[in-house]
TORPA-32656 format. One record per residue (C-alpha): z, y, x; residue in one letter; chain; residue number from 1. Coordinates in Angstrom, 3 decimals. Layout:
<sites>
SITE       c3       c2       c1 r c   k
SITE        Z        Y        X A A NUM
...
</sites>
This chain:
<sites>
SITE       c3       c2       c1 r c   k
SITE  111.697  105.923  142.926 M A   1
SITE  111.883  107.880  139.641 S A   2
SITE  114.856  109.658  138.136 N A   3
SITE  115.057  106.892  135.558 V A   4
SITE  115.514  104.269  138.262 D A   5
SITE  118.442  106.217  139.744 N A   6
SITE  120.295  106.484  136.445 K A   7
SITE  123.884  105.257  136.437 N A   8
SITE  123.725  102.501  133.846 F A   9
SITE  127.508  102.342  133.496 S A  10
SITE  127.363  105.946  132.262 E A  11
SITE  124.670  104.923  129.770 I A  12
SITE  126.958  102.236  128.392 E A  13
SITE  129.913  104.573  127.805 T A  14
SITE  128.228  107.708  126.455 K A  15
SITE  126.314  108.261  123.208 S A  16
SITE  122.593  108.935  122.907 Y A  17
SITE  123.110  112.601  122.058 S A  18
SITE  125.346  113.060  125.129 E A  19
SITE  122.842  111.380  127.448 L A  20
SITE  119.717  113.094  126.115 H A  21
SITE  118.031  115.513  128.524 R A  22
SITE  115.056  117.826  127.889 P A  23
SITE  111.654  116.610  129.017 A A  24
SITE  111.398  119.601  131.369 S A  25
SITE  114.081  118.051  133.605 E A  26
SITE  111.903  115.037  134.464 F A  27
SITE  109.114  114.729  137.008 E A  28
SITE  106.710  113.289  134.418 S A  29
SITE  106.384  112.661  130.721 R A  30
SITE  106.523  108.928  131.427 S A  31
SITE  109.930  109.296  133.116 D A  32
SITE  111.241  111.213  130.104 Y A  33
SITE  110.043  108.538  127.681 L A  34
SITE  111.566  105.801  129.870 D A  35
SITE  114.884  107.642  129.857 H A  36
SITE  114.811  107.984  126.075 E A  37
SITE  114.319  104.231  125.689 L A  38
SITE  117.168  103.467  128.080 Q A  39
SITE  119.778  105.688  126.425 I A  40
SITE  119.070  104.755  122.794 M A  41
SITE  121.743  102.722  121.004 K A  42
SITE  120.379  101.966  117.531 P A  43
SITE  122.927  101.068  114.878 R A  44
SITE  122.184   97.676  113.342 R A  45
SITE  122.397   97.942  109.544 F A  46
SITE  124.071  101.342  109.826 G A  47
SITE  122.930  104.944  109.401 L A  48
SITE  120.729  106.180  112.266 N A  49
SITE  120.150  109.923  112.238 L A  50
SITE  117.550  112.098  114.021 P A  51
SITE  119.146  114.008  116.867 G A  52
SITE  122.236  111.826  116.980 R A  53
SITE  120.525  108.439  117.470 D A  54
SITE  116.835  109.182  118.124 F A  55
SITE  114.271  111.986  118.304 R A  56
SITE  110.772  112.655  117.051 F A  57
SITE  108.164  113.036  119.788 E A  58
SITE  104.439  113.794  119.751 L A  59
SITE  103.763  110.202  120.868 E A  60
SITE  105.286  108.910  117.614 D A  61
SITE  102.248  110.133  115.696 F A  62
SITE   99.986  107.729  117.592 V A  63
SITE  101.435  104.423  116.267 P A  64
SITE  101.992  106.092  112.895 A A  65
SITE   98.310  107.011  112.576 I A  66
SITE   97.233  103.636  113.970 A A  67
SITE   99.455  101.738  111.569 G A  68
SITE   98.243  103.822  108.642 T A  69
SITE   94.580  103.124  109.386 I A  70
SITE   95.262   99.425  109.902 G A  71
SITE   97.333   98.947  106.775 I A  72
SITE   94.862  100.723  104.483 I A  73
SITE   92.118   98.430  105.727 A A  74
SITE   94.215   95.271  105.477 M A  75
SITE   95.776   96.024  102.088 Y A  76
SITE   92.312   96.702  100.693 S A  77
SITE   91.039   93.402  102.105 A A  78
SITE   94.027   91.502  100.659 V A  79
SITE   93.642   92.897   97.152 M A  80
SITE   89.885   92.333   97.083 M A  81
SITE   90.461   88.712   98.123 A A  82
SITE   93.039   88.234   95.334 W A  83
SITE   90.664   89.854   92.828 A A  84
SITE   87.786   87.553   93.805 A A  85
SITE   89.883   84.383   93.804 G A  86
SITE   91.832   84.956   90.597 L A  87
SITE   88.736   86.113   88.684 T A  88
SITE   86.928   82.963   89.818 E A  89
SITE   89.882   80.698   88.994 K A  90
SITE   90.890   81.930   85.535 W A  91
SITE   88.498   82.650   82.662 D A  92
SITE   90.765   85.303   81.121 H A  93
SITE   91.244   87.228   84.376 V A  94
SITE   88.819   90.015   85.293 N A  95
SITE   89.904   92.108   88.293 L A  96
SITE   87.581   94.699   89.852 D A  97
SITE   87.482   97.132   92.782 V A  98
SITE   89.342   99.848   90.867 A A  99
SITE   92.160   97.354   90.201 W A 100
SITE   92.292   96.387   93.887 A A 101
SITE   92.591  100.040   94.963 I A 102
SITE   95.388  100.666   92.454 E A 103
SITE   97.374   97.633   93.659 V A 104
SITE   96.864   98.716   97.273 A A 105
SITE   98.258  102.141   96.385 R A 106
SITE  101.318  100.527   94.780 V A 107
SITE  101.879   98.648   98.054 E A 108
SITE  101.516  101.905   99.976 M A 109
SITE  104.140  103.848   98.035 I A 110
SITE  107.240  101.839   97.089 I A 111
SITE  107.419   99.420  100.079 P A 112
SITE  106.579  102.275  102.478 A A 113
SITE  109.515  104.306  101.170 L A 114
SITE  111.977  101.423  101.111 L A 115
SITE  111.021   99.512  104.261 F A 116
SITE  109.303  102.008  106.602 C A 117
SITE  111.216  105.214  105.974 V A 118
SITE  114.608  103.845  104.928 L A 119
SITE  114.946  100.328  106.402 A A 120
SITE  113.247  100.499  109.836 S A 121
SITE  113.652  104.275  110.113 G A 122
SITE  117.290  104.872  109.221 F A 123
SITE  119.100  101.565  108.567 I A 124
SITE  117.990   99.124  111.281 N A 125
SITE  115.578  100.513  113.904 P A 126
SITE  115.586   97.152  115.710 R A 127
SITE  113.658   95.572  112.846 A A 128
SITE  109.936   96.135  113.251 N A 129
SITE  108.124   97.372  110.183 L A 130
SITE  107.044   94.787  107.647 A A 131
SITE  103.252   95.070  107.499 G A 132
SITE  100.435   92.645  106.764 N A 133
SITE   99.993   88.959  107.649 H A 134
SITE   96.449   89.283  109.017 G A 135
SITE   95.823   85.563  109.736 P A 136
SITE   96.557   84.771  106.075 M A 137
SITE   93.876   87.113  104.671 I A 138
SITE   91.074   84.503  104.962 P A 139
SITE   93.352   82.075  103.076 M A 140
SITE   93.953   84.279  100.027 I A 141
SITE   90.847   83.204   98.122 F A 142
SITE   91.851   79.567   98.720 V A 143
SITE   95.434   80.333   97.632 I A 144
SITE   94.192   81.846   94.374 A A 145
SITE   91.790   78.956   93.713 M A 146
SITE   94.640   76.473   94.299 A A 147
SITE   96.447   77.898   91.270 G A 148
SITE   99.095   79.841   93.177 A A 149
SITE  100.749   82.910   91.659 H A 150
SITE  101.271   86.003   93.870 P A 151
SITE  104.828   86.530   92.631 L A 152
SITE  105.762   82.851   93.046 A A 153
SITE  104.286   82.883   96.552 L A 154
SITE  106.254   86.024   97.426 A A 155
SITE  109.551   84.581   96.215 I A 156
SITE  109.056   81.368   98.213 L A 157
SITE  108.039   83.248  101.383 I A 158
SITE  111.063   85.509  101.006 G A 159
SITE  113.510   82.630  100.514 V A 160
SITE  112.101   80.567  103.420 F A 161
SITE  112.094   83.628  105.668 G A 162
SITE  115.709   84.486  104.864 L A 163
SITE  116.797   80.921  105.602 I A 164
SITE  115.006   80.920  108.967 L A 165
SITE  116.412   84.316  109.938 S A 166
SITE  119.948   83.306  108.888 A A 167
SITE  119.947   80.393  111.348 V A 168
SITE  118.349   82.580  114.074 K A 169
SITE  115.294   80.323  114.010 G A 170
SITE  112.800   83.055  114.786 G A 171
SITE  114.409   84.207  118.025 S A 172
SITE  114.996   80.634  119.126 R A 173
SITE  111.321   79.759  118.739 L A 174
SITE  110.383   82.885  120.680 V A 175
SITE  112.735   81.886  123.501 N A 176
SITE  111.259   78.369  123.564 L A 177
SITE  107.747   79.736  124.135 T A 178
SITE  106.947   80.038  127.848 S A 179
SITE  104.944   82.893  129.360 E A 180
SITE  101.979   80.585  129.882 G A 181
SITE  101.834   79.498  126.225 V A 182
SITE  102.436   83.043  124.996 A A 183
SITE   99.760   84.393  127.354 G A 184
SITE   97.208   81.853  126.182 G A 185
SITE   97.993   82.652  122.552 L A 186
SITE   97.493   86.381  123.163 L A 187
SITE   94.261   85.836  125.099 V A 188
SITE   92.795   83.764  122.265 F A 189
SITE   93.904   86.176  119.536 L A 190
SITE   92.669   89.149  121.552 G A 191
SITE   89.256   87.636  122.304 F A 192
SITE   88.586   86.315  118.800 T A 193
SITE   89.871   89.556  117.290 G A 194
SITE   87.567   91.611  119.503 S A 195
SITE   84.533   89.503  118.621 M A 196
SITE   85.397   89.692  114.933 S A 197
SITE   85.552   93.495  114.937 Q A 198
SITE   82.375   93.831  117.027 I A 199
SITE   80.431   91.419  114.809 N A 200
SITE   81.677   93.149  111.648 S A 201
SITE   80.561   96.531  112.953 L A 202
SITE   77.145   95.150  113.933 I A 203
SITE   76.800   93.513  110.518 G A 204
SITE   77.621   96.800  108.796 W A 205
SITE   75.075   98.733  110.888 A A 206
SITE   72.338   96.165  110.277 N A 207
SITE   72.999   96.412  106.543 G A 208
SITE   72.588  100.183  106.377 L A 209
SITE   69.830  101.454  104.132 S A 210
SITE   69.091  104.650  102.249 S A 211
SITE   66.218  105.369   99.906 E A 212
SITE   66.928  109.101  100.209 A A 213
SITE   66.659  108.996  103.979 E A 214
SITE   63.786  106.526  103.950 G A 215
SITE   65.740  103.996  105.990 V A 216
SITE   65.417  100.280  105.299 A A 217
SITE   68.187   97.729  105.817 A A 218
SITE   68.110   96.294  109.324 G A 219
SITE   66.640   99.411  110.941 D A 220
SITE   69.923  100.988  112.017 M A 221
SITE   71.612   98.325  114.113 G A 222
SITE   71.515  100.761  117.011 Y A 223
SITE   74.345  102.762  115.335 V A 224
SITE   76.801   99.979  116.158 A A 225
SITE   75.580   99.868  119.767 L A 226
SITE   76.066  103.624  120.177 I A 227
SITE   79.522  103.569  118.561 V A 228
SITE   80.664  100.581  120.668 L A 229
SITE   79.167  101.986  123.875 G A 230
SITE   80.930  105.330  123.530 I A 231
SITE   84.130  103.556  122.488 T A 232
SITE   84.088  101.520  125.717 V A 233
SITE   83.658  104.692  127.790 V A 234
SITE   86.447  106.564  125.980 V A 235
SITE   88.818  103.575  126.200 Y A 236
SITE   88.097  103.119  129.927 A A 237
SITE   88.773  106.802  130.625 I A 238
SITE   92.060  106.665  128.706 L A 239
SITE   93.099  103.546  130.652 A A 240
SITE   92.237  105.298  133.927 K A 241
SITE   94.338  108.314  132.946 L A 242
SITE   97.244  106.158  131.719 G A 243
SITE   96.780  107.467  128.166 K A 244
SITE   95.896  104.268  126.300 R A 245
SITE   98.405  105.196  123.620 W A 246
SITE   95.814  107.747  122.440 L A 247
SITE   93.152  105.058  121.993 A A 248
SITE   93.428  104.499  118.237 I A 249
SITE   93.303  108.085  116.915 P A 250
SITE   90.837  109.300  119.554 L A 251
SITE   88.473  106.314  119.320 C A 252
SITE   88.674  106.243  115.522 A A 253
SITE   87.731  109.923  115.298 V A 254
SITE   85.012  109.369  117.910 T A 255
SITE   83.649  106.429  115.914 G A 256
SITE   83.587  108.578  112.770 F A 257
SITE   81.784  111.475  114.448 V A 258
SITE   79.296  109.317  116.382 V A 259
SITE   78.378  107.299  113.292 A A 260
SITE   77.845  110.482  111.267 M A 261
SITE   75.711  112.061  113.994 V A 262
SITE   73.725  108.835  114.375 S A 263
SITE   72.664  109.006  110.741 G A 264
SITE   75.084  106.609  109.050 A A 265
SITE   76.859  109.304  107.069 G A 266
SITE   75.013  108.431  103.870 F A 267
SITE   76.979  105.170  103.799 D A 268
SITE   80.311  106.999  103.347 L A 269
SITE   81.315  107.974   99.808 T A 270
SITE   84.640  109.351   98.561 F A 271
SITE   85.611  107.763   95.259 T A 272
SITE   89.411  107.329   95.377 T A 273
SITE   90.749  110.328   93.465 E A 274
SITE   94.252  111.827   93.835 P A 275
SITE   97.036  110.504   91.634 G A 276
SITE   99.801  107.936   91.284 L A 277
SITE   99.193  104.260   90.486 P A 278
SITE  101.134  102.555   87.702 N A 279
SITE  104.603  101.979   89.199 L A 280
SITE  106.000   99.981   86.267 N A 281
SITE  106.525   96.293   87.258 P A 282
SITE  106.285   95.259   83.586 V A 283
SITE  102.709   96.556   83.526 Y A 284
SITE  101.779   94.291   86.433 W A 285
SITE  103.638   91.089   85.479 W A 286
SITE  104.673   91.551   81.851 G A 287
SITE  101.697   89.985   80.090 S A 288
SITE   98.311   88.332   80.534 T A 289
SITE   96.532   91.460   79.324 E A 290
SITE   97.730   94.068   81.840 T A 291
SITE   98.088   94.337   85.613 G A 292
SITE   97.412   91.028   87.337 W A 293
SITE   96.684   89.453   83.904 Q A 294
SITE   98.739   86.409   84.906 L A 295
SITE  102.153   87.048   83.373 G A 296
SITE  105.276   85.681   85.032 L A 297
SITE  104.965   82.519   87.186 P A 298
SITE  105.913   79.066   85.901 N A 299
SITE  106.904   75.822   87.666 V A 300
SITE  103.287   74.828   88.305 E A 301
SITE  102.644   78.146   90.007 H A 302
SITE  105.592   77.597   92.358 F A 303
SITE  104.404   74.086   93.230 I A 304
SITE  100.888   75.328   93.992 A A 305
SITE  102.303   78.176   96.115 S A 306
SITE  104.730   76.007   98.130 L A 307
SITE  102.528   74.814  101.046 P A 308
SITE  101.048   78.284  101.519 F A 309
SITE  104.526   79.807  101.666 A A 310
SITE  105.602   77.284  104.314 I A 311
SITE  102.459   78.031  106.316 L A 312
SITE  102.961   81.807  106.116 A A 313
SITE  106.549   81.621  107.400 V A 314
SITE  105.612   79.080  110.081 A A 315
SITE  103.040   81.577  111.369 M A 316
SITE  105.591   84.387  111.641 W A 317
SITE  107.148   83.360  114.955 S A 318
SITE  103.970   83.525  117.110 P A 319
SITE  103.080   86.798  115.380 D A 320
SITE  106.503   88.303  116.133 F A 321
SITE  106.356   86.922  119.674 L A 322
SITE  103.165   88.809  120.465 G A 323
SITE  104.601   92.109  119.252 H A 324
SITE  107.875   91.833  121.157 R A 325
SITE  105.985   90.923  124.327 I A 326
SITE  104.210   94.276  124.161 F A 327
SITE  107.533   96.058  124.255 Q A 328
SITE  108.759   93.929  127.160 E A 329
SITE  105.580   94.613  129.142 L A 330
SITE  105.557   98.382  128.581 N A 331
SITE  109.228   99.345  128.396 Y A 332
SITE  111.277   99.917  131.580 P A 333
SITE  114.337   97.873  132.582 K A 334
SITE  117.563   98.416  130.693 G A 335
SITE  115.962   98.771  127.247 T A 336
SITE  117.093   95.535  125.591 D A 337
SITE  118.869   97.513  122.866 K A 338
SITE  115.615   98.976  121.539 V A 339
SITE  113.501   95.815  121.644 L A 340
SITE  112.616   94.517  118.192 M A 341
SITE  115.044   91.877  116.989 D A 342
SITE  112.977   88.913  115.803 V A 343
SITE  115.543   87.666  113.285 D A 344
SITE  116.219   91.119  111.826 D A 345
SITE  112.466   91.677  111.532 T A 346
SITE  112.191   88.349  109.724 M A 347
SITE  114.966   89.397  107.337 T A 348
SITE  113.209   92.681  106.624 M A 349
SITE  109.854   90.977  106.093 C A 350
SITE  111.456   88.534  103.653 S A 351
SITE  113.005   91.248  101.503 F A 352
SITE  109.853   93.365  101.698 R A 353
SITE  107.759   90.392  100.576 Q A 354
SITE  109.826   89.822   97.446 M A 355
SITE  110.416   93.470   96.525 V A 356
SITE  106.871   94.628   97.277 G A 357
SITE  105.329   91.950   95.061 T A 358
SITE  107.940   92.317   92.314 A A 359
SITE  106.970   95.966   91.774 V A 360
SITE  103.304   94.992   91.401 G A 361
SITE  101.916   94.420   94.909 G A 362
SITE  100.138   91.397   96.345 G A 363
SITE  100.427   91.742  100.114 N A 364
SITE  101.471   88.822  102.312 I A 365
SITE  103.701   90.426  104.900 T A 366
SITE  104.489   89.959  108.571 S A 367
SITE  105.516   92.081  111.558 S A 368
SITE  103.371   95.251  111.660 W A 369
SITE  101.120   94.771  114.695 G A 370
SITE   98.939   97.852  114.266 T A 371
SITE  102.150   99.882  114.529 Y A 372
SITE  104.127   97.988  117.173 M A 373
SITE  101.342   97.488  119.733 I A 374
SITE  100.394  101.201  120.090 P A 375
SITE  104.102  102.156  119.845 A A 376
SITE  104.892   99.904  122.797 A A 377
SITE  101.960  101.271  124.798 I A 378
SITE  103.141  104.824  124.024 A A 379
SITE  106.678  103.859  125.171 K A 380
SITE  108.232  104.770  121.852 R A 381
SITE  111.005  102.968  119.924 P A 382
SITE  110.681  102.001  116.272 I A 383
SITE  112.513  104.594  114.103 P A 384
SITE  110.741  107.966  114.433 A A 385
SITE  107.226  106.550  114.216 G A 386
SITE  108.305  104.368  111.307 S A 387
SITE  109.440  107.390  109.301 I A 388
SITE  106.221  109.276  110.082 I A 389
SITE  104.101  106.248  109.212 L A 390
SITE  105.858  105.654  105.905 G A 391
SITE  105.403  109.308  104.976 T A 392
SITE  101.712  109.283  105.964 L A 393
SITE  101.041  106.114  103.990 V A 394
SITE  102.657  107.529  100.850 M A 395
SITE  100.809  110.851  101.137 V A 396
SITE   97.441  109.146  101.635 I A 397
SITE   98.086  106.787   98.722 A A 398
SITE   98.687  109.797   96.476 I A 399
SITE   95.855  111.972   97.831 V A 400
SITE   93.407  109.063   97.606 G A 401
SITE   90.304  110.327   99.400 Y A 402
SITE   91.436  109.566  102.998 P A 403
SITE   91.570  105.888  102.046 M A 404
SITE   87.783  105.858  101.814 D A 405
SITE   87.372  107.305  105.332 A A 406
SITE   89.990  104.962  106.836 A A 407
SITE   88.195  101.835  105.600 V A 408
SITE   84.743  103.050  106.696 W A 409
SITE   83.639  100.456  109.310 P A 410
SITE   83.070  102.867  112.249 P A 411
SITE   86.675  104.016  111.817 V A 412
SITE   88.436  100.826  110.759 M A 413
SITE   86.688   98.382  113.130 R A 414
SITE   87.005  100.661  116.147 V A 415
SITE   90.694  101.328  115.416 A A 416
SITE   91.494   97.613  115.126 L A 417
SITE   89.419   96.854  118.238 L A 418
SITE   91.099   99.330  120.604 V A 419
SITE   94.513   99.289  118.951 G A 420
SITE   95.112   95.567  118.437 V A 421
SITE   92.468   93.190  119.789 A A 422
SITE   91.899   94.640  123.276 L A 423
SITE   95.624   95.247  123.986 P A 424
SITE   96.359   91.647  122.935 L A 425
SITE   93.718   90.399  125.363 L A 426
SITE   95.020   92.590  128.186 E A 427
SITE   98.650   91.559  127.598 A A 428
SITE   97.712   87.883  127.607 G A 429
SITE   95.884   88.198  130.916 V A 430
SITE   98.811   90.136  132.351 Q A 431
SITE  101.252   87.334  131.446 M A 432
SITE   99.265   84.624  133.240 I A 433
SITE  100.569   85.191  136.760 K A 434
SITE  100.974   81.732  138.312 E A 435
SITE   99.111   78.427  138.333 T A 436
SITE  101.626   76.806  135.992 K A 437
SITE  101.156   79.658  133.525 D A 438
SITE   97.362   79.422  133.693 S A 439
SITE   97.570   75.678  132.990 N A 440
SITE   99.633   76.200  129.828 S A 441
SITE   97.508   79.168  128.791 A A 442
SITE   94.256   77.244  129.240 G A 443
SITE   95.482   74.328  127.132 I A 444
SITE   96.732   76.747  124.461 C A 445
SITE   93.336   78.484  124.288 V A 446
SITE   91.532   75.129  124.175 F A 447
SITE   93.804   73.816  121.398 A A 448
SITE   93.311   77.046  119.432 A A 449
SITE   89.543   76.652  119.672 M A 450
SITE   89.798   73.062  118.451 V A 451
SITE   92.162   73.853  115.547 T A 452
SITE   93.736   77.302  115.107 N A 453
SITE   96.212   79.505  117.026 P A 454
SITE   99.317   78.479  115.049 V A 455
SITE   98.817   74.747  115.513 L A 456
SITE   97.871   75.380  119.152 A A 457
SITE  101.101   77.321  119.703 W A 458
SITE  103.211   74.544  118.169 A A 459
SITE  101.451   71.784  120.142 L A 460
SITE  101.452   73.504  123.532 T A 461
SITE  105.091   74.565  123.083 M A 462
SITE  105.991   70.864  122.686 L A 463
SITE  103.892   69.803  125.681 L A 464
SITE  105.086   72.692  127.853 D A 465
SITE  108.778   72.215  127.094 N A 466
SITE  108.505   68.566  128.142 N A 467
SITE  106.733   69.281  131.430 G A 468
SITE  103.453   67.634  130.385 L A 469
SITE  101.682   70.926  131.083 I A 470
SITE  102.771   74.071  132.893 G A 471
SITE  106.110   74.215  134.720 D A 472
SITE  107.207   70.660  135.611 K A 473
SITE  110.811   71.819  136.075 E A 474
SITE  111.060   73.495  132.670 R A 475
SITE  112.449   70.368  130.850 P A 476
SITE  115.462   70.358  133.183 Q A 477
SITE  116.520   73.767  131.873 R A 478
SITE  116.312   72.787  128.206 L A 479
SITE  118.479   70.651  125.955 S A 480
SITE  117.067   67.709  123.991 T A 481
SITE  117.204   69.874  120.855 L A 482
SITE  115.114   72.639  122.422 D A 483
SITE  112.841   70.304  124.363 R A 484
SITE  111.910   67.690  121.752 I A 485
SITE  113.493   68.058  118.334 I A 486
SITE  112.740   71.712  117.451 I A 487
SITE  109.162   71.781  118.853 P A 488
SITE  108.375   68.440  117.164 S A 489
SITE  109.697   69.604  113.796 V A 490
SITE  107.712   72.860  114.070 V A 491
SITE  104.538   70.941  114.929 L A 492
SITE  104.994   68.526  112.013 V A 493
SITE  105.696   71.352  109.544 I A 494
SITE  102.683   73.371  110.670 C A 495
SITE  100.358   70.363  110.607 L A 496
SITE  101.621   69.167  107.209 A A 497
SITE  101.237   72.626  105.656 A A 498
SITE   97.709   73.018  107.038 M A 499
SITE   96.630   69.589  105.860 L A 500
SITE   98.149   70.265  102.438 A A 501
SITE   96.159   73.454  101.902 V A 502
SITE   92.938   72.291  103.592 G A 503
SITE   92.879   74.568  106.642 M A 504
SITE   91.090   71.856  108.654 L A 505
SITE   88.487   71.164  105.989 E A 506
SITE   85.975   73.744  107.211 G A 507
SITE   85.818   72.386  110.770 K A 508
SITE   86.432   68.681  110.298 Y A 509
SITE   85.871   67.920  106.627 G A 510
SITE   89.492   66.914  106.017 I A 511
SITE   90.095   67.828  102.350 P A 512
SITE   93.292   69.478  101.128 A A 513
SITE   96.003   67.016  100.162 F A 514
SITE   97.121   69.249   97.291 L A 515
</sites>
């Protein structure tokens, strides 16, 4: 039994973090020290948390910070390019290019990073996970733009709906109503599909490589992806064997970069993002139809067009938050409830970040920051220190410029997302499916997600599971009528209505959008 297990928890309750802190040299292992740090932390909710008094910076904090930085550069770039394509296609007077997308991404990486990574999650409320990117919504952005939505109108609606849900503690209640079987199935599906997506994207990039200078034709370098993925598997397996999976993102990303360069793909990497500050004046972005987004301020029609997408985005928050909190619960020791991310506080932070980030000129659709939280949980680190480091890194890179090009290079970006998000999701899902009743719920959840999508599958299987139709037959006896029928039914109806309204089922089943 470790020193952490023998700790007098009554002493932990009465003394402060600074009084209980002990040097790492006093512990048998680094893992025991990190466990102890998690157990003695007492973050102040919406108060001032200070380094030394309330938390400490550790070497492990750089891992989620680097992982989150790589992930957010890639995702912000994808978001802005999707907005540029959709809005340029929709409106004759709008012409947004790659340079515009990079500038908007840099706006998102400076002001929101300072306000919500460094200040909010770092110093003010370390129980609120960082507000990052809503990955599942990225494929919808072109559709959102073509529907006549306005980024600022969408942000205001998402922020208002999110604040309402967090005020009534709706996020945490939905998390508590999701059984381990349903949650495990959701994570397995997201992990598997995410892994396949990153692998296929890397293969597609390698097959598209060509260089007249090197005499290489497109389609002749698919082997680069195989080499990168093969070495990534070996490195990841070794780290898992050594209990050092928290090093997976930086080590595998660097390995992917080096292997791709050595394999001859270096000619595909160009550095074009020069140092400097983007335009930080909100009037430039929203003040007229000639500057910034070239849309001006939103009107009533813009809000109406944005409404179903805003409902959908907020409805998808709960399963997203659930997956991130589960990682903490699986990797943290007992007695660490005080440092687990608070779902409702995270929802509050995401809501404010959504409105503020877009108001100053951004276009991101936000959610809990998975590429930060997942490696942070694996590294057994709480939120604040890594959040401050991440926010600082993001701002520095946005100003320097050139590292953005390397971070979005496929051998770096795809490998980082594969080992840092997709594979851990898959592993956590498998780990949660422990009993037959859990496997039954998980299997139905995966099947429903394949038929429709993960959000609708989560809502449907939560309703079935809470009524004993799948999974634990005794579960309904432990739930009230409100938790068993009313809340899951309302969630299912809202999710289905929002998806039908925006045409999310059109691609698979030809059901056109209602709006």
